[in-house]
N, C-alpha and C positions, 0 to 999 in steps of 0.2 A: 504494500500500500504506500509506504513512505519512500521518498527518494533519499538515497544515501549521498547525494551530491552536496558538497559544502560550498559556502560562500567564498568566492575568490574575487578580490577587488583588483580590477584591471589597472588601476592607477596606484597600486601599492608602491612601486618604485618611486613615483613622484612624492608620495606621502613620506617615505623614508628619507628621500633627498631633502625635503623641506624640514623634516625633523632634525636631520644632521646639520643643516645650515643654521637652524635656530640654536642648536647646541653649540656650534662653533662660535656664533655671534655672542652667546652668553659667556662663553669662556674668554673670548677676546675682551668683552666688556669688563669682566672681573679683573683681567690683567691691566686694562687701562685704568680702572678705578684704583687699583693698587699704585700704579705709577702716578696718578693724579694726587692721591693722598701723600705720597712721598714728596712730590714737588710742592704741594701746598705747605707741608711741614718745613721744607727748605726755605720757602718764601717767608714764612712766619719767623723762622730763626734769623734770617738776614735782616728783616725789618726790626726785630728785637735788638739785634746787634747794633744797628744804626741808631735806634732810639737810645740805647745805653751810651753810645759814643756821644750823642748830642747832649745827653744829660751831663756827661763828663765835661764836654765843651762848655756848657753853661756854668759849671762849677769852677772853671779855671779862673775866671775874673773875680769871683766872690771870695776866694780863699785869702785874699790879701797878700799872698806871696807874689814875688815878681814872676811875670809870665815869660817863659822862654820862647823865643821865636821858633826854635826848632820843634819844640813840643806843640806849639800852635799849628805850624805847617803840617807836622806829622798827623795830628788829630784831624785837621781839615781834610787832608788827603784820604785818611781812613774813612771818615764819614762819607766823603764823595764816592770812594770805592764801594762801601757797603750799599749806598744808594744805587750805584750802577749795577752791582750784582743783584740787588733786589729787583730792579727793573727787568733785567735779563731773565731772572727766575720767574717773574710775574708773566713775562711774555711767553715763556715756555709753558707756564700753567694755563694761560689763556689758550694756547694752541692745543693743549691736552683737553681743555674744556670743550673746544670746538669739535675735536675728534670724538670725544665722548658723546656729545649731543648728536652728531651725525650717526654714530654707531647706534645710539639709542633709537633714532628714527628708523634705521635699517632693521633693528631688532623688532620694532613694532610692526613694520611691514612684513617681516618674515613670520611673525606670530599670526598676523591676519591671513597670510597665504596658507599657513598650516591649518588654521582654523577652518578655512574655506574647504580645503581638501578633506579634512576630517568630517565636516558637515556633509559633504558630498558622499563620503564613504558610508556614513550612517544612513543617509537616504537610500543609497543603493542596497545596503544590507536589509533595510526594512522592506524595500520593494522585492528583494530576493525572497525574504521570508513570506511575504504576502503571496507571491507567485507560487511558492512551494506549498503553502497551505491550500491555495486554490487547486493546485494539481492533485494534492492528497485528497481533497474533497471530491474532485472529479473522478479520481481512481476509485474511491469508496462508492461513489454513486454508480459508476459503471459496474463494479462488482455486485452491488446490490441489485442493479437491473438485470445482470446476467443470472444471478441466483433466482430472481423472480421468474425469469423466462424458463429456467430449468425446472422450477417448481410447477409452473403452468403446464409444461410439456408432460410431466408425470401425471398431473391431474387429468389431462385429456386422454391419456392412454387407459385409464381405469374405467 
């Protein structure tokens, strides 16, 4: 009565490919987030170093001690260097942010594409089950009809 045929999704390779792409993008996003956090930490450290140097600079004149020109120049250059490094680190952080945002967009697109194929698969599987049930009912109906005809033939011979 029942069919032993199982559901086979014709687009299974596409489904797997999209799942793999989504997994790859998630992994890439994880690595990019780790790099972003490290870069953000570096920017914070550089800005903090610059802030400490500026506070030291501000304290030079208030100590009442004679101000050494060499110390003044060295601290000024150090503050400038910290600012330069912080700007470069911030530019690198901004680049990572842009890459992360673009990757996030690609990840959302990949998720939507996978969802669409999964939805299609579910519809096809439901259609398969409905067709299979319909065929099972038809086969049962045919068998019932055949048994009724056989029973009628026996009754007419009596």
